[in-house]
N, C-alpha and C positions, 0 to 999 in steps of 0.2 A: 621214372626215367625222363630225361630231358627231351623236349620236343624239338630242340635246336641241334642241328648237325654241325660238327666241327670237322671240316675236310682238311686233308693234307695237300699242300701245294706241290706243284711240280718244280723241279730244279730250275727250269727256265724262268719261272715266275720269280724265284729268289734272286737270280742273277740280274734280271731287268730292274727289279725294285732296288736292290743294293747299289747297282750302277747309277741309278737316278739320284740316290742319296749322296754318293761320293761326288758326283758332278756338282750338285747344288752346294755342298759344304765347301768344296774347293773354290767354286766361283765366289762365294760370299766371304771366304777367308776366316770363318769361325773355327774354333777348336773342337775337334771331334773327340769322343771318348769311346773306347772299346767297352765291352761288357764289364760292369763293376759288380762284383759279388757282394751280397748283402753283408757278409762278415766283415767287409772292409769299410762299411759305412760308419760315420762318426755319431752314432745314436745308441740309445740304450738297448740292452739285450731284449727287453720286453717288446720294444718296437720292431726289432729286427726279425723276429720269428714270423711275422705275418707280412713282411715286405717282399717284393719281387726284385730280382736283380735289375740293375739299370742298364739299358742300352737304348739306342735311338730308334724310334719307330720308323717304319717305311713311310716316307712323305707321301707316296702315292696312295697309301691307305688313308691319310688325312684327306686327300682329294676325293677319294671314293666316298668317304663319309659325308663330305660337304655336298657332293653330288646327290646324296640321298635326301637332303633337305627339301622340303616342299618349296614350290616356286614363290609363295607369298611371304617367305621368311625374309626379313630385312636385317642383314647382318649389322648394319650401322646402328641399330637400336639394341644390340645384344653385346654383353661383355663375354669375352672368351676367357675361360679359366682352364689352365693346363694343370691337371691334378697329378702331382708327382712329376714335375717338369724336368727333374734332373739338371743337366747342364744347359737347359733352355733352348736347345736347337729346334725342337718341335714348335715351341712358342714363336721363335723367330721365323720359322718357315711359314706359319700361319699369318704372322704380321706382314710378311713379304708378299703374300698371295691373296689375302682376304681382308676386306675392309670392315672389321668389327669396330664397335664403339670404343673399346679399349681392351687391353690384354693383360692378364695376370697369370703368372706361373708360380706355383708353390711346391716346395719339397721339404721333407723333414731333415735332410742331411745338409749341414752347414757348408761342407766342402763343395757339394754340387751346386749350391746356391752361389757360392763364390765364383765357380766356373760360369754359371749363368750370367752373372753380372759382368764378368770379363767378356763373354760372347756378345752381350748387349752393347758393350763399349766398342767392340770390333765391327759391329753391324751398323749399317747406315739406316736408322729408323725414321728419318724425316721428322714429321711432327706427330707421329703416332704415340699414344700413351701406353707404355709397357712397364710393368712392375714385377720384380721377382722378390719373393718373401720366403723366409724360413718358417714353415708352419707344419704342424702335424695334422693329418687328415682326421684323426680321432677327435680333435678339438677345434678344427677350423670352421669358422662361420662365414658362409658365402656372403658376398655383397647383396644388399637389398635391391636387387634389380634382376631383370631377365638375363639368364646366363646360358651359354653353351659350355658344358663341362666336357673337356676332352680327357680321356683316360686310356693309357696304353698299359692295361693290366698292372697298375702300380702296386697293388696289394691284394691280399686274400679276402675271402668272404667275410670274415669277422670284422675287419677294418672297413670294408665296403658297407656293411650294415650300419656300423656306428656313424660313419661319415654321412651316408644318405639319410638315416633316420634323424640325426641332429639337424639336418637342413630340409627335411621333407616338406614341412608346411610352406616354407619359402619357395621351394622348387615348384610346388603345386600352385601357389598364389601367383607366381610370376610366369607360369607355363614354360619353365626352363626345359632344356634339352640336354641329353647325355649322348656324346659321340664316343663310342667304346670300341677300341681295337684290341684284338686278342681277348675276346669277351668271355672269359671263363666263368664269370658270375652272372651271365645273362639270365639264368632262371630266376635269380633273386629280383632283378630289375623287372622282369616280366610279371612277377607276383605282385608288384606294386600297381598293377593296372596302367602301366605306361603303354603308349602306342608304339610298339616295337617294329622297326623295319630291319631287315637282316640281309647281309651279303655272306652267304654260307662259304663260298670259296675262300674268302680272305678273313673269315671270322670277325666280321664287323657288325656292330649293332648301333642303331640310332633309336633312342628312347625319348619320347616326348611326354612331359607331364601335363596335367590338365588343371585348369582353374578349380579351386575348391568350390563345392556347391553350397 
């Protein structure tokens, strides 16, 4: 049995968070997408079965995760990686509000990455470094630097294990961080001896890896 509680939110929480999303998207002039079913993605059937439907995360959940970081974390020394970035709106929200070293969003669906590129072109990035790439988490190699991985439940446990274990040595060597919204696979991350902080109401987890001994 899991030691982590997943609570149901009240309707007023949903309304407030969705209203915040709509206002930011309208203000920035980016293209929003409704929920996209996995069956409509332009990828192989083998990849589809463990993928989650795409829809935009509540931006306030990103803020809640960022507020869970320890005070000594220097974002400007960390690369933000949006795992399963979809149309890139969550990546752009982070770039608009947080000063990371650089920003990378990747997704395995080519049409979503095209939408992400279009949204980046619509968004005023200034001099910030942001890249969107079409990559599959099952084979994606993280950059060799300290990262904060943002995940909005992009896939199931099987793909999660493959992605993390392929990059586990690097995650530990760089003391990287996972910021995980709708954290259905939190028990697996906890089993890796990460230092997990949790927001039970909103199903958010922050997992910090440690340097190898």
